[in-house]
N, C-alpha and C positions, 0 to 999 in steps of 0.2 A: 144268521147275521155274523156271529163270531166275534172275537175280541179285536179291538184296534189298538193303536198306540196309546191312547188315553187309559184304556184298561190295563195295559201292560205296565204303564208308569205307576198306576195305583198299586198294582201287585208288587212291583219292585220296591216302591216306597214302603209298603207294609213290611216286606221281608227284611229290608235293611233296618227299618225303624225298630222292629221288635227285637232284632239281634242286638242292636246298639243299646236298647233299653235293658235287655238282660245282662249285658256286659257291665252296666253301671253298678251291679252288685258284686263286681269283682273286688275282692279284698284279701288280705292275708288271713286265711283260715288256719288257725293253729291246731285245732282239735277236730276230731270226727263229729263231736257235738255241734261245732260251728258249721261244718261243711254239710252234714246230713240233716240237722235239725234246726238250722238257722239260730242256734243258741237260745231256742225257746222264746223268740221275740215277736212271733207273728200273731196278730189279733184274730179272734175267732171268725169274723166275717170274711177276712181274706182267705182263711183256711177253708171255709165253707164254699166259697166261689171256686177255689182251687180244686176241691174235691169234685165239684160239678164238672169243671173243665176236664179233669183227668178221666172222669167216669163216662162222659158223653162222647167226646172225640168226634172224628170225622164220620164214624159209623152212624151217629145220630143224625147228622146233617144230610147224608146221602142215602142212608138205608131206611131210616124210620119213615120218611115221606113215601118211600116205595111200598112199605107195608100197608099204609092207608090207601094208596093208589090201587093196589092189587086187592085189598080186602076191606077193612074197616078200622074202628078204633079199639078193638079188643086188646091190642098190645098194651094199652094204658092200664089194664088190670095188673100187669106186672109192676107198674110204678106204685100201686097201692101197697103191694108186698114190700117194695123197697123202703117205704116209710116205716112200716112195722119192724123190718129188720134193723133199721138204724136205732130204733128205740131199744131193741134187745141188746145190741152191741154197747150202747151207752151205759146200760145198767149192769151188764154181766162182765164185759171184757175191759172197757176203758179203765175202771178202777184198778184192775190188776196191772195194766200197762203203766200207770202212774205211781205204783207202789215202789218202784225202783227206777234207777237211771238207765232206762232201756233205749236202744237206738233202733232195734228191729223187733218185729213181732216174735221171732223165733227164739230170742233170748228168754222169753216167758216159758217156752217149752223146756229149755235147759234147766231153768229154776225148778220146774215141777217134776220133770221126768229124768233128764240127763242129756248128755252130749250126742248120743247116737240118734235119738229121735229128733233132736234139734237139727242135726245135719240132714236127716231124711226130709223133714218138713221144709227146710230152707232150700234143699236141692230140688224138691218138687215144685216149689214156688218159682225158682229160676227157670226150670224147663217149661212149665205151663205158661208163665207170664211172657216168656220170650216167644212161644208159639202164638199165643193170642195177640201179642203186640205186633208180630209180623203181619198178621191179617189187617190190623188197624193201619199200619204203615202203607200197606198195599192200596188201601182206600184212597190215599193221596194220588197214586198213579192213575186211578180211574178218573179223578177230577182233572188232573193236568192233561191227560190224553184228550179229553173232550175240550178243555178250555184253550189249549194251544195246538190244536190239530193242524192249523194252517202253517204255523211256524215249524212244526216237526214233521212236515209232509214227507220229507225225504227219508224218514226213519221208520223202521218196523215197529210194531206194537211193543215188542220186547225192548227195543232200544229206547222208546219213549218212556216206558216204565222205569228203566234203569236211570235215565236222566232225571225224571221227576222225583224219584225216591232219593237220589243222591243229593239234589239241591236242598230239599227239606232236611235231610239227615245232617248235612254239613253245617247248615245254619243253626239248627237246634243244638248240635254238639258244641258249638262255639260258646254259647252262654251257659249251657249246663255244665260244661267242663270247668269254666272259670268261676261261676257264681254259686254253684251248689244249690241247696234247697231254697235259699232266699230268692235267688234268681228264678227258680222254677215256679214258686208260688206267686210272686208278683207279676211275672209275665203271664201266668195263667189268668190272673184277675183281668189284665188288660185284654188278653185274647178272648176271654169269655164275653167281655163287654162288646167286642167287635162282632163276634158271630151272633150274639143275641140281636144286636141292631140290624145285622144283615138279614137275619131270619124274619124280623118284623117288616123290613123293607120288601122282602120277597113276597110275603103274605099280602101286603097292601097292593103290590104291583099286579098280582093275579086278579084281585078283586076289580081293579081298574080295567084290566084287559078283557074280562068276560062281559059280554053285553048284558045289561041288567044288573051287573055287580053282584052284591051279596045275596039279593033276593033270588036271582037265577041259580047261583051256586047252592044256596040252602035248599031250594025246591028240588033240584036235581039230586043232591046227595040224600035228601030225605026219601025221595021216591025209590032210590036204589039201595036204601038201608045202610048207607055208608057211615051214619052216625052211631051205629050199634057199638056199644062199649062192653056190655056185660053178657057173659055166657055162663049160666049156672048149671050147665050139664056136667055129668060125671064121666066125661069122655077122656080117658087117659091117653088117647092117641092124638088128641087135639092140643096144639101148642099153647093156645091162649084161651083159657077158661078162667072164671073167677077163682076157682080153687087152685089151679096151677099158678095163677098170678099172686093170690094172697099167700098161700103156703109156700109154693116154689119161690116166689119173689122174696119172701121174708127169709127163707133159708139161704137163697143165693146172696142176698145183701149181708146177712149175718156173717157169711163166709168171706165175701169179697171185701167188706169194710171192717171185719174183725180179725181176719187172719192173713190178708194179703198186704205185703209190705208197701205196695203202691199207695194204699190209702192209710194204713196204720202209721206210716212215716209222717204223713201230714198231721195226723192227730197228735203224735208225739212232739210235733213242733209247736203245739199250743203252749200258752203260758201256764195253764193248769188244767186239771181234768174237767172242771166246770166249763171252761171255754172250749175244750175238745168236744164235750157233749153238745154244746150249743151249735158248734160248727157242723157236726155230723147230722143232727136232726134237722136243722134248717136247710141243709143241702138237699134233703129228700123232697121238700116242697118245691125247691127251685127246679129239680130234675123233673118232677111231675108237670110243672108249667112248661118246661122246654119240650118234653115229649108231646104235650098237647099241641103246642105251636107247630112242631114239625109234622105231626100227623095231620093237622088241619091243612098245612101246605100241600101235603101229598093228596089229600082228598080234593082240594081245590084244583090241583093239576089234573086230576081225573076228569073234572068238568071241562077244564080248558082244552085238553087234548081230545076230548070227545067233539068239541066244536071245531078245533083246528088240529086235525091229525098230523103227527110228524111225518116227514117225507120218508123216513125209514122206521119201521116198527121197532120198538124197544125190545132188545134181546134179554136184558136183565133190568130189574126195577131199580137197582142201585144207580143207574145212569139217568133216570128221569129228571130229577131235580137239577143236577149239574147241566144237563142239556138245555133245560128251560133257562137257566141263568145265562148261559152263553149265547143262546139263539134268540131270546125274546126280551131281555132287559136292555134298557138304554145303555150306551157306552158310558163308562165311568162307574155306573151302578153295577154292571157285570163284574168289573174289576174289584169293586168292594165286596161283592158276594163271594168271589173266588178267594179273596183275601180272608174272608170269614171262615171259609172251609179250611184253608191252610192254617189259620189260627188254631182251630180245633185240633188239627193234626199235630202241630208243633207242641201244643200244651200237653197232649197225651204222651207224645214221644219223650219229652223232657222228663215227665214224671216217671215213665218206665225206665229210662236210662239211669236216673238217680236211685231208684229203688233197687234195680238189679245190681248196681254198683255197691250200694250200702250192704245188701245181703251178702255179696261176695266177700267184701272186706271184713265185715263184723262177724259173720257167722262161719267163715271158713279161714281166711288168711290170718286174722288176728289170733285164732286158736292154734294155727300151725306155727306162727312166728310171734309168740306172746311177748318177746323182748323187743320187738320193733318199736321205734319211737312214734309218737303221734304225728310228728311232721312227716315222717316217711309214709305212714298210712294215708294221710291226706293226699300226698303226692301220688301214691299208688291208686287211690280212689279215682283221681282224675283220669289216669291212663286206663283204668278198668272201665270207665264210662265210654271211652273210645272203643275199647274192645267189644263191649256189648252193642255199640252202634254198628259195628261191622257184622255182628251176628244177626241183628234185626234186619239189616239191609238184605242179607242172604235169605232170611226167612220170608221177608216181604215178597221177594221174587218167586219163592215156592208157592206162596198163597195165591198166585195168579190163576191157579187151576181149581179154586174152590167155588162155592155157591154164593148165596147172599152173605155179604161180609159181616153184618151185625149178628146173624144167627150162627155163623161159623165161629166167630170169636167167642161168643157166649158159650157155645158147646164145648170148645177146647178148655176154657176156664172152668166150666161147671164140672167137668169130669174129675178134676183135681180138688175143686173146692169142697166137695162132699166129704172126702176122707180128712181133709185139713180141718174142717169145722168139727167133725167128730172127735178128733184128737184134742182140739182146744177145749171142747165141752167136757171131755173126760178129765182134763186137767183142772178146770175151774169148778166143776159140779160134783166131783167125786174125790174121796180120799184114798180109796183102796185100789184104784187103777194103777198099774205098774208100767214101766217103760216097755218091757217085753210084751205085755198084754196089749198096750196101745199100738205097738209096731205091728203085731198080728192083725189087730182090728183095722189099722190103716191099710195094710196090704190087701185084705179081703175087700174092704170098701172100694179101694181104687180099682182092683181087677173087676169087680162087679160093675162099676160104672163104665169101664172100658167096654165090657161085654154089651151092656145096655146101649151104649152109644153106637157101636158098630153093627150089632146083630139084631137090634129090635127097632120098632117104630116109636118107642117112647120119646117124647120131645125133651129138649134140653131143660125145660123149666122144672122137670122132676129129678134131674140128675143129683142136685145137691141134697135134696130130701132123702133119696135112696142111699147115697153115699154116706151121709152124716149118721143116719139111723143105724145103718149096717156097721159102720166103724165104731160107733159108741157101744152098741149092744155086744158085738163080737169082742171088742177091746175090753169091756168090763167083764164079760164072762171068762175070757182067756186069762185075765189078771187074777181072778178068783181061783181058777184051776191051777195056774202055775205058781201062785203064791210066792211072788218075788219078795225081796226085802222091802220094808216099808218105804213108800215113795217120799220124796221131799215135800215140803210145804211151800206154798206160793210165796209166803212172806219171808222165807229165809234169805240170807244174803245172796246177792246175785253172783253166780259163778261164771257168768258169760265173759268172753274175751272182749 
């Protein structure tokens, strides 16, 4: 059926509306605390929803339904580990973040170990976050290519991807550049609301289009074993088992939500550590709900397309849900669903741009130019945001040659998360670990994960576990052997720039 004028007007209204909404937070930010942490004025529930929006992104909307379409509900085991990981972060790492006036996660490393390891962890974050985010931005192109195929008929696939990514990038940059973290979080709240409504509308529409409704869907899925959620086997080559979900998911979330500036920056925007904990833990249950909804949509589409096969067979599962939205939903509703997908993309992109900019300025520039004024740093932060936008644009085009976008993004991030988590745990759980020892452990853990990623069949769900345990044990042992000078304590005065 494709999109018509009404759909395009809905999409255009959304894009203009969310950009203008974000620009409402434009004000004179005099300090980096204002620009990157919204001066600690954000309530816990808004931070919680913003974490969900940043964490789920377009990958959840287009790729998670494809997992249930192709397999079953075993992906949900990972979300159980996500909740456990949040509890660990809340009680082990959040208290340390609120013990001093920190803006980035890596200032904590400086306080405990020193500037060299801070630069190493911050640099690794920049590299891996940019790579993973490039994959997420490319997911936008998948949607736009399907949604606006008729309008872009004269363009090649590459030209369509460039146009789609450029539009979303420019609009997101507009309010992120001007409004800082306040604009990012409040637009996240609005965008999450839009795409949750869109998901529920899509689920209801499938039920109405399948003859016999939910009874037919349930009977078909049950007969095909699509509702299977738990796999208690000890198969380490299987991506989704209960053990990889519980253990791997907990390690992954402890790393991503405890050491990744994308999430830590939101937690540091809370009014106090109690609100930060409430925001983080509650977000885990919202994510579990969203994963369930999108897996259910994918499973229902399995039934729908069995009854009404597509004219052209799907070549990648990431395209199944967007294709359904464009070809089967009534006009106007299709526009709403495409807007929901774009909402997820823009919320995640704005978060990435702001966190990449904050790490660049706080962890690198402020130390190189310690005498620069706050006003100058805030101004430079805005231009750094644009610079990272250009980098992510280029990386998104490179991501066109990858596989399933959700697993590709998680794999890239997990390779680095393991050694990052190992270093942070060395800092908060031990007193004898030294900077040199931690650097050795981090190097060994990272190289081992790269090897596992490229040369073995071990799934990404185990990367963080492998990397964290290796980094912690090697780092601790190396510290004892090298016997550096006594490390600093976490509660000493912050030396960060």
